[in-house]
N, C-alpha and C positions, 0 to 999 in steps of 0.2 A: 519488863525485864529489869531485875534489880542487879545492880552492878556492885562488885566488891569495891569499896571505897580506896583500897590500896593498891589494886591490881590496875595497871594501865589498859585502856581500850583505845580503839582507833575509830576515827571518823574521817570522811573525805570532805575536803573543803570545796568551795565552789569552782575551783580550777582543777579538781581531780586528784590533787596531792593527799596522801594518807598522813594523818597526823596523830601521834600517840598522846594520850591525855591521861593524867591521874586525877581523880576526884579526891578532894579533901573535905572532911566533915568540918563544921564550924567548931572553934575551940569551945570548951566547956563554959568559959567566962566571956562568951561572946558579947552579952549584953554589956558587960564592963567595958569591952574593948571598942564596940561600936559607939558607945557613948563618947569616946575620944575623937571620933570622925567628925569633922566639921564641914558645913556647906557654906561657903562664903563667909567664914569666920562664926556661924551659928551652929551649935551642936546639931548633928544631923537629926538626932531624935526630937529636936524642938522645932524644926522646920515645919511650918504649916502644911498639913496634907493639901495636895493640889489635885482635884478631880477633874476629869474630862467633862462631866456634866454635874447635874444636881445628884449628890451622893445618895439621897434617899431613893433614887431610882436607877442609878448607873455608878456603882462604886468603883469604877475604874480610874486609875490614876493617869495623869497626863505622861506623856512620853518623857519629857525631861524629869519628872519627878521619879519615875520608874527607873530611868537610866542611872540617876545619881545614887538611888538605894541599892540597886544591883552592883554598881561599882564599890560602893561602900562596903557591902557584904563580901564581895570578892577580895578586896584588898585586906580585909580583917582575917578572912579565912586563909589567905596566903601569907599572913603574918606581917603585914604592913600596917602599923598602927599610927594613930594621930596625923592622919592624912587630912588636908583641906581640899574639898572639892569645889569645882567650878563648871557650870554648864557652858558650852560653847556653841558657836553657830557655824553652819557649813561656811567654807570647806573644811574648817578644823573638825577633828573627831569630836565625839559628843560630849566627853568629859575630860577636864584637865585636873589632875591630882597633883598636888604639892605635898611630897612626903616628908616625913620628920627629918630625914637626913639632908633635906634640900633639894632633893631630885625632883624634877618635874616630869610627869609622865602624861601623855595624852591617850585616852581610851575610847575606842569606838565600840558601841553596843550594837546588837542585833537581836530582834525579836524572832525566835525560831518558831515557825508554824507549819502545819501540814495544810497546804491549800484547800482541799475539799472540806476537810474538818473545820478549819478556821472559818471558811465561808458559812458552813452550817452553824457554828457557834454564834457568828455575827448575827444570823438571821434569829436565832433564839433570844440573843441579847436585845436586839431591835424590837422584837416582839414584847418581851417582858418589860423594857422600859416604856413602851407604849401603853401596856396594861397598867403599869404603875402610875403613869400620869393621868390616864383615864380615871383611875380610882380616886386620885387627888382632886380631879376636876369635877367629877360627878358624884356626889355623895349618895344619889340613889342607886349607883352601880352596887355598892356593898349590900344594900338591901335585896337587889335583884339576884346577887350571887347566894344569897340565904345562907351566910357562914361558910360557904365553900371557897376554897382558894382557887386562884386562876393563874396559872403560868405555863408557858411553854418550855417544855424539858426534852432531853434526848430519851428516846424510848426503848 
């Protein structure tokens, strides 16, 4: 479903309340603006990538890394520039953002997934990570595959 970025749409939150939302596209100069966003005093774009596992096999970022990047994107898209972000630990929300005007905002993030689909994607990811590790650990495996690629995909 493609949504008109300027027309509001509704979704229902976990408590059954309907919430009207308007989508915003990133500004055309997004790269320049996100370059002004900081993470604990370091430009967000210069923060070292933090992966859950060996990125050669599993290129998923850690949850805190994903959270701060999502918050940075959302703040810039909403028109809040030059924020300094900090990861927080429970019971505080995930990210503390100190805005350019001196306001401090706490932001809780959530990963939205569809359970059966997410479980299936997780199984595929698990299989593909295992295949990649096996190829790294067993040099004879490539010869046995005779140039063919081996991975698990949604069919």
